[in-house]
N, C-alpha and C positions, 0 to 999 in steps of 0.2 A: 504493500500500500504506500509506504513512504517513497519508494522510487517513482511511482506514478505521480504522486503529489509533486515531487521535485521536478519531474519532466514537464507536467502541465504548467507549473508555476514559472519555470525558466523559459520554456519554448514558446508558450502562448501568452500567459498573463503578463509576465515582466516585459516581454517584447512589445505587447500592445501598449502598455503605459509609457514605455520609452519612445515608441514611435509617435504617440499622440500626446507627448508631454507639453508641447506648445499649445495645442488645442485645449487640453484640460487646464493648463496654467492660466490661459486667458479667461475661461469661465470661472475659475476659482478667484482670480483677481476681480472679475466683474461682480460676483455675488458677495465676496468677502473683503475685497481690497478697497473698493471705491466708497464704502460706507464707513463712517467713523465707528470706532470700537463701542462707544456707549450707545450707539443707535443700531448696531448690527442685529441684535435680537429682535428689536421692534420692527426693523425692516423686513426680516424674514417672516415674522409672525403676521405682519400686515399682508405680505405677498401671498402666504398660504391661505389666509382668510379670504383674500380677494378672489383667487381662482376657485376656492370652494364655494363661494357665493355666486359666481357668474358661470353659467353653463358654457357660454362661448369661450371664456378665458380658460375654463377647465378643459374644453375640447382641444384648444391650441396647445396647452401644456401636455396633454396626453399624446398629441401628434408629435411634439418635440421628443417625448420619451420614446415613441415608436421609431423616430428617425435615428435616435441614438442606438436603439436596438439594431436597426439596419446597419449602422456603422460598425457595431460590434460583430454582427454576423458576416458582413463583407470581409472584415479583417480575418476572422477565424477560418472561414472557408478558404480564402486565398492562402492562408498560412498552412492549412492542412494539405492543400493541393501542391505546395511547393515540392519539387523533387527531393530537396534535402530533408524534408520532414516525412518521408515515406515510412520511416521507422515507427511513426505513430500508429500505423496499421497493426502493429503487434498487439495493441490494446484489444483488437477484435477477437483475440483468443479468449478473452473473458466472456462471461455470460452477457447477452444483449442488455439486460437490465443494469448490469454494472457499468457497461460502456456508456449507456444513456446517463447514468448517475454521474460519471466522471465528466461528461460533456456539460451536464447541469452545473456541476461544481465549478467548471471553468467559466461558464457564462456568468454565474453569480459573482465571481470575483471581478470580472471586467464591467459588470453592470452595477457594481457596488455604489459608485457615486450617485446614481439615480435611485437605487434601492433604498439607501439611507434617507434620502429626501422624501421618498414615497412613504416610508414608515412613519416619519415625523408628520407628514400631511395626514396620514390615516389616523394617527393619535389625536390630532386636532379635530378631525371630522367625527370620530367616535365621541369625544368629549362634548362636542356641540350637537350630538344626536343627528348628524347629517347622514343618515343611513343610505340614502340613494347615492351620494358621493362616495361613501365607503365601498359600496358594491361596484360602482363604475370603475373606481381606481383599482380595486382589487382584481376584478375580472380582466381589465385591460392589461395590467402588468403581468398577470398570470399567463395571458394569451401571448404577450411578447416573449416571456421567458420560455414557455413551452415550445413556441414556434421556432425560436432561435436554437434551442437545445435539440429539437428534432432535426433541424437542418444540419447541424454539426454531426449528429449521429448518422444520418443517411449518407452524407458526403464522406465521412470517415469509413463507412462500410463499403461504399461503392467507388471511392476515389474519383468521383465525377459529380458535376452539378446538373447533369441532364435530368435527373429525377426530381430535383428540388432547386429550381433556379431562383436565386436571390438577387434579381436584377430589376431595375426599373426601365422598362422598354418604352421610353418616351419617343414620340414620333419625331422624325427629322423634318424640319421645315423645307419645303420644296421651292427654293429660290436661290439666285446667285449669292454667293457669300462674299461680302467685301473684305478686303485684306485685314482691316482693323478689327473685324469681328471674329477672326479665326480663333483667338483664345476663348471666346464665349462658346463656340462650338466644342472646343476641347472640354470646358467645364460641363457642358450639356451632356456629352457622351461619356467622359471618363471620370468626372467628379460630381456625379448627380447627387449623391448623398450629402457631400459637403455643401453643394449649392442649396439643396432643399433645407438642410439644417440651419444654415446661415440665414436664409430668407424667412424661415419660420420664426427664428429667434428675433429677427428685425421686426417682424409684424407683431410678435408678442410684446416686445418693448414698446412699440408705437401704440398698440391697442391698449396696453395697461396704462401708459402715460395719459393718453387722450381720455380714457374712460374714468380713471380714478383720481387723477391729479386735479385739484381745484385751486386755480390761481387767485390770489387776492386782487390782482390787477394785471393789466397787460404787461408782459415781459417776455421777450424772445429768448432769453438766456436758458431757461429750463429746457426748451425744445432744442436749442443748440447743443446742450449737454447730452441729450438723447441721441442726436445725430452723431455726436462724438463717439458714443458707444457703438452705434451702428457701423460707423466707418472702421472701428477697431475690430468688430466682429467679422469683417470681410478681409482681415489681414491674411488669413490662410489662403483665401482665393487669390489675392494679389501675389502671394508667394508662388502659388501654382501657375499663375499666368506667366510669371517671369521664368519659371522652370520650362514651361511650354515654349516660350519664345527662344530661350537659350538652346533647347534641344531640337526644335523643328523649324524655326523661322529665321535662322541665321542668314539664309540666302537672301532675305529681304533687305539686308544691309547693302547689297549690291544694286538695288533698284535706284533709279534717279529721283529720289524723294528727299526734299530738304529736311533738316532736323526740326525746323519749326512746324512743318506740315506733319511730321511724325508725332510730334508732341500733341498737336491738335487732334490727330487720329487717336492717340492714347486717351485723351480726354473724352472723345466720342465713345470709345470702348467703355469707359467707366460711367459715362452718362447713361448708356443703355443698361449696364449692370445695376445701377442704382435707380432706374426708372420706376420699378414697383414701389419703392419707398417714397419717392418724390411725388408719385401720384396719390398714394394712400394718405400722405400727410395732409391732403386737402380736407380730411375729416376734422382736422384741428383748426381750420379757418372758420371764423375770424377771431376765435377766442384766444388762440395761442400765437398767431402770427398774422401780419397783414400782407397784402400783395407786395408792398414795398420791401418787406423783409424776406420774401421768397428767394430772391437771388442769393441771399446770404446762406440759406439752407442748401442751395445747389452748390455754392462755392465751398462750403465746409467739407462736403463729401468728395467733390472733384479734387480740391487742393490736397487733401490728406491722401487720397488714393494715388494721385500723381507723385506726391512726396515719397510715400512708401515704395512705389514702383521705381522711382528714380534712385532712391537710396540703394536698392538692390542691384543697380547697375555699377555701383562703386567697387564691388568685389564679389567673389563667389562666397556669399554669406550663408552661414548655417542658420537653421530656423531659430535656435536659441538666441543667437546674436541679434537676429532680426526682431525677435520678441522684445528684447531689451530696448532697442531703438524705438519700437512702437510705444511701449509703456512710458519711456522717457518723454516722447513727443506728446503723448496724451496728458501726462502729468503737467507739463508746461502749459498746454492749451487749456486744461481744466481750470487753472487759476487765472489765466488771462481772460477767459470768457466772462468771469465774474465782474470784470471791469468794463464790460460791454464795449469792446473796441470797434464793433461794427464790421462791415465787409472788408475794411482795409487789412485786418489781421489775416484773413484767408487769401486775399490778393497777394500779400507778402509771402505766405506759405507757398502759393502757386509759383511765384517768381523764384523762390529758393529751389522748388522742384524743377523748374525749367533750367536753372543753372546746373544742377546735378545732372539732369538729362543731357543737356548740351555738351557738358564737359566729359561725360563718361560713356556715351552711347557707343562710340567706336573704340574707346580705350579699353572697355571691358573685354572685348573680343581679343584685342592685342595681348592683354595680360594673360588671358587663358591660353593663347597660342604659345606665349613665352614659357608658361609652366609645362606645356606638353613637350616642347623641344629641349627643355632643360635636362641634362643627363643625371 
């Protein structure tokens, strides 16, 4: 039993948390780092009571848990199917019930961040005698856990996903693809779960803010802080976009396109990526923002995305280092927004992004080529 525990822990569980360290660190920072210590408990209690009281909010939270389950399942299935992990099929020599139990054990370990929050939410629901919410949360999470475990079990036994496909077969749009939109198609086809999780989170944040925050008077700053969180939530996708560009779009550097036009195309890419949030935020009009302030909301998303994208051009940066830069930038802007600097702040960020982009767009490739030829 101990050897099996060690194998599952080392090969599947530990590797999952190592691979998703940036993703999990971001959400830990979001839920526990941006709130002051004395208000942390009150914040989470209010959050749990809010989604227990609102059927729509609860549905969105359950969808978010389901997307995290898909993320876990996608990782475990791909890990099991790796040629180097074929030795895991030795577990099939055990009785099927024991194999299923080990797969359940593995999934519970990687589902633990959600499971702990679910148990806390259930305790609040039971205390408030919200039995319908208790049933909904319990059944949905049991369904997620059992479905994921069954998927691992069948894939482990058959070493194939043909009998249990854990993919989202989204339709491919039938029209010509502009060059600047190639990374979006990459996200659509290769990073569906990341895309959906990020968008669900963005809509959860916007929905919760618009529905439950009651301002004393007109002030654009709270909404700007929400957009600051939304831009941070997309940092993993920005990192993946740069990965795609570096791996598959290097040939575009030979095209006769000026750097200024390339920068504008990049802004167009992120404008399309953030368009769902920019459209949905009109639910907050006119209580939280006026038409004159809307350009500021567009600018905060585009300038930060452009800045993070351009910073990744400076070097072959690891995800952990990129995470530190993102958090540092957010910390600075978090305090500056309180002074209500207006659109000039984000115009300045956009200019800095352009400087990084202009100075490193071609130098990044040269530095990589130098590393390759170095003995």
